N, C-alpha and C positions, 0 to 999 in steps of 0.2 A: 446272494440271499438278502432280501430286504430287511432293513432295521427299522423298527417302529418304536416310538416312545411310549412311556407307561400310560399316558392319557389316552392314546389311541387304543392300546390293549384294553384298558378299563372300559371305554365306551363300547368297544366291540363285544366284550364279555357281557355288559349290561344289556345291550340290544339282543344278544343271543338268548338271554334269559327272560326276555319279554318286558324289560323295564323301559324301553323306548316306545312301546305300543300305547296307544290311548286307551284309557279305561272305557268300558261300555257306557253308552249314553243312558241306558235303562238297566233293569235288572239283568245280570248275566245269565246266559242260557247255555244249553249244551254246545252250541256253536262256539261260544267263548271258551268253554272248557276244552274243546278240541284244539282251539288255537293255542291255548296255554300249554297243553300237553305236547303239541308240535314243537314248542320251544324247549321245555324242560324235560320231556320224555317220561318222567316218573314222579311219584309222590312217595316219599319215605314214610313208613309207619313207625310209631313209637308209642309205648304205653303211658308215658307221662301226660297228665291232663291238668297241669297247674294253671295254664292259661287256656289253651285249646289243643286238641290233638294235632300232632305234627303234620298229618296229611291234609288237614284243612287249611293250615296257615299259609302255605305258598300261594294258593289261589287268591286269598284275601290280599296278599302283598302285591299281586299283579292285577287283579280285577276289581279290588275294592269289595264292599259288602255283597255277598251272594248267598243264596239259600243253601244250607248244608245238605239238603236233599239232592243237590246237583251232583255231588260226589257219591253220596250213598246210593242213589239210583244207578249211577254209571258203574259202580263197583259191585253191588250186591243185589241187584234186581235185573229182571229180564222180561221183555215182552216182545211180541212181533213188531210193534210200532216203535218201541224204544229198546233196542237190543243192548245187552251188556257191553260196555266199552273197556272195562278194566278188570284185571285179575291180579290176585296176590301171588307174589313169588319173591325169591331172593334175587335182588338186583344189586344196588349199592349196599343196602341191608334189606330187611323185610320191606317190601314196597308194593305199591299199586302200579302196574304197568299196563299199557295197551295190550289187549289179548293177543294181537298178532306178534308181539315180541316174546311171548312165552316160549316158543320153540328155540329162539335165539339164546335165551338164558339157560336152556337145558342142553345146549349143543356141545358142551365140554370146554368152552372157551374160558369159563370162569374158574376161579380158585375153588377147590373142594370145600363144600359147606360143612359147618360144624356138625350138622345133623348126620353126616355120614358115619360118625362114630356109633350111632344108634343101630347101624346095620348089624352089629354083633348080636344085638338082641333079636333081630329078625332071623339071623342065621340059626340061633339056638332055640328060637320059639316060633317056628314057622306056623304052628297052629294058631298062635295069638294073632299073627298077621292076618291069617284067613278069617279069624273071628272078628277082628276089627273091621275088615272090609265088608264082611257080611252084615255086621251091625250098622255100619254107615249106610249100606245099601238099603237096609230096612228102615232106619230111623232118621237119616240125614235130611237136611243139614243138622248136625248134632255136635254138641260140645264134648270136650274130653272128659269133663266131670260126669256127664251122663253115661258116656261109654265106660268109664271106670266102674260106675255102679252096675251097669249091665254085665260087664265082663269080669269084674273084680273077683279075685280069689286069693288064696294064701300067697304072700310074697309079691303080689302084683301092685300093691298100693303103697306109696311112700309119702304120707302126709308131712307137711312142714313147709319150709321155705321154698320159694319158687323153683330153685335149681334142683330140688330133690323130686324130680318128676317121676311119676309112676311109669311102669313099663308100657302101659296103654298109651299114655301121652307121648312117650318117646317113640313108640311105633307109629303113632299118628304123624309126628314130625318127620320121621324117616319117610313115610309114605307120601307126605306133602313134598319133601325134597326130591324124591324120585319121580314125582308127577302122577302118582296113582290117586292121591287125594288133593283137593284144593279147598279154598274157603268158599262155601256156598252162600253164607250170609254171616253177619255179625250181630251179636246181642250185647249192647254196650260196646265193650272192646273185646269181648270173648269171641274167638274164632270158632265158627261152626263148620265142621268138616263135611264135605260131600265128595262123591265120586267125581273125578275130573270129567268123565264122559257125560255127566249130567250138567256140567257147567260150561265147558268149552265146546265149540263146534268141531266136528270131525276134521275139517280141513286145517284147523289149528292144532288140535291134539295129536293128529297122526303125522304132521309134517316133521320130517327129519332134516336136520341141518348139520353139516360137517363143522367141526370146531373152527377151522380157519375161516369159513364163510360166516359163521356166527360172530367171530371176532371182528371181521371186517365191518359187518353191519352194526355191531355194537359200538365200535370205535367211531364209525360215521355218525351214529346218533349222539355219542358223547361230544364229538366235535361240533355238531349242530347246537347242542345245549350250552357249550362253553365258549364258542366263538373263536377264541385263541387260547391255546393250552399246551403245556409240555406233554411228552409221552406219558410220564407217570400220572399227570393230571387226567389224561384221557383214560388210562388204565383203571384209575381209581373209581371213575364214575359208575362202572358196573362191576368193579372188583375182578378184572380179568387176570389171567396168569401173565407174568412178564413176557414169556416167549410168544404167546399168542398176540398180546398187545403190540409188542415191538415189530413183529412180522406184519401185522395188519396196518400199523402206521406207515411202515416203509412201502407197502403195496399201495395204500391209498395216496401216498405222496407221489409215487411213480405214475399213478393214474390221474393225477391232477385234482383229486378230491380235497387233499390237504396241501397247503402251501407252507414250506418251512420259512420261518421268519425269526429274526432276533429281536427280542424285547430288551430295551436298555435296562441294565441292572439285573437281568435274570441270568442265572448261571447256565441254564440249559437252553438248547434250541426249542422254539415253540412251533406250533402248527396252527395255521389259520384255515378254517373251513372255506372252501372256494365260494360258497354262497353267503358267507358272513358279511354283515354290513356294519359300517362304522358311522353312526350319526355324528353330526357336528356338535351336538349337545344332547345330554340326557337330563330330563327334568323329573327325576323320580322322587317319590316320597313314600317310604315303606318301612314297616317293622318286619324284621326277618327272624323267624323262629330259629332255634339252634340247629334244626335239621333242614333248613332251606338249602337247596342245591347250589345257590350262589356262593355259600360260605362253608359248606360242610367239609371241604378239603382245606384245613386250617393253614397249611403252608402257602397254598395258592392265594388264600384270602389276605395273608400278610404281604405277599409279593404284589398283589393287585392294588391293595388299599392302604398298605402300611398299618394294618389293623391286626393286632395280636389278639386272638380270640380262643378261649378254652372253655368248654362246658364244665361247670363245677358241681353238677348234681351229686357226684360221688365223693366230693371233697367235704370233710367235716366242716360244719358251719363256721366255727371260729377261724378256719383257715381260708375261707372263701374271700376272694378279692372283690368281686362284683355281685355275686348272688347265686341263687339256686337255678333259676331258669331265665337266662338273660337274652333279650332280643337286641341285636344291633339295629341301629336306625340309619337307613339309607336316605340321604337328602341330596338331590342332584346326582352327582357322580361320585360322592364320597360317603364313607361310613363315618358319621360325625358324633355318634353317642351310643350309649347302651343303657337299657333299662331292665331291671329285674321285675318281672310281671307275675301277678297272681290274680286269677278271676275268682273273687270272693263271692260265690253264688249265694251264700247264706245272707250276706249283707247287701248283695246286689250292686257291688262296685268292682271296678278294675283297680287293683292296688299296684302302685309303683313302689316297690320296696327298696329300690335304690336307683339313682339316676346319675350317670357319669358322662361328661363331655370328653371328646377327644382333644388333644392339644391344639392350640391355635384356632379354636372355633369361636364364633360369635355366640355366646351363651343365650343372649336374649332372642336372637333370631332362631337358633336351634330349638330353644324351649317353646317358642310360639308354634313352630311347625310340628314339633313332636306332640305338643298338647292337642293340636287338631287331629293328628293321626290316632292318638290314644282315645279320644272321644269317639272317633269313627269306629275303632275296634270295640269299645265298650258297647256302643249301640248295636253293632253286629252280633256281639255275644249276648245280647239281651240284658245288659247291665245298665244301671241307672246313672252311673257317673264314674269319675276318676278320682282316686285319692292318692296323694303323693306323700310318702314318708320323708324323713329328713336325711336319709343316708345318700351321700354322693355330692360331688361339687356342682351338679346341675339341678339338684333337688329344689333349691330355693326358687330359682327362676322358673322351673317347670311348675312348681306348686302355684305360683302367681299366675302363670299363663293358663293353667288348667282351671283355676278358679274364675278367671276372666271369661274363659270360653264357656264355662257352665252357666254364668250369669247372663 
C-alpha cells in the first residue's frame, strides 16, 4: 500500500473539489456549472441567509462572480431548450443534486431520513394524504401554507415555532421523502411542492436501483468529489448506512476504482479515486461558506488542514469563539483565516464582524488577499463595499487592506 504525505493528500482533495481549475475567462455559463457539479456532485441547501444562501456560495468559491439565475434556472425552471439539471432531495442533507442521481438516493443505501417518522400520520390519516396529493395536483407548485389553508381543519394546524409543523406540512415532507412530491419551484426560500411526475422525466422517476448498486455509485461519486478520503469520509458525503458504504468501498477497491493508500498521520486507511489528480501546486483563493463540501466533514477538515472548525449558529452569542456565520479563507493550499460575515443589505455593505488569522501566517499578506476576495464577494452580492469591525487578531490589518482596496 502506497504511503503519501499530507501535502499530497491536500492537493489531491483541492483538485477534486475544483480549486485547481482556472476560473472562467468571462461570465460563467451553464457549461461551467456542469463542470463544477462534475467535481462536487451536489449543493447543500440551508435556510440561513446572513451572507448568502448556502447553495449559491460554493460556485462563487470555485467560479468567481456568476449570475444567481444560473442555479435558479438549473434547479427550478425547465424548457425544451434549457432542461432542468437539478432536483431537490436528501443527500448529505437537503441538497440540489443532478436529476439523474435522484434514483440513487432513493435506492435504500442511505440512512433512514428523519421524515420517515411522519409515516405514522400517513398511516392513520390516509385521507389527508389523498387530499394533499389532490390539492398539489390542482394547485402546484404550491407552498405548505397555502395547502394548510385549503385543507386546514380541526386539529390539523399547529402554529408556532418551526418544529411544530402542521399535519399537512408533515405529510408533505413525508411525500417528498418517499418521492411522490418534489420541489417544483421556490418562492424566496419557501419550497413549493409539485407532483414528481410533473418535474422529473419518466426515465429518471421510474428507474429502480438496488441498494448495493446505489451505494457503489454514490461512493464512487463521493470519491470523485473528495479525491482521497477514508471510508467514513466517503460514507458521510451522502449519509450512507455503514454496511452499504463499507461493502461498496471494498467492491470498488477490488475493481480498481479506489486505491487504498496510507496518509501520514491519519489513523485509518484512505482511498484515492483512480482518476484523481495531484497538481504540483494549487493557487486557490476562496471564501468557504460553512456548508461548502470541502469542509463540511469537520474531522476531515482538521486532518487535511490542521484547521479546527465548528459552526456556532446555535451557540449563545457570549460563548461564540469566532462568530455566527464564519467563512474559512482558503489561500493557496491552506486555510489561513476565518471571517464572520454579514451582508448588510440595508446599509449596502458586507460586514466583517470578526477576522481571525491561523497561527504562523503572514498577517499583512493574508489581509491583502482576503480584502481582495471580500470586495469581489461584495460586488457579487450587489453591495457597495466592505466594513471591518475590530474583533479578532486579523481585524486591524484587514481593515487597512480593505480601505486601501476601496480607495
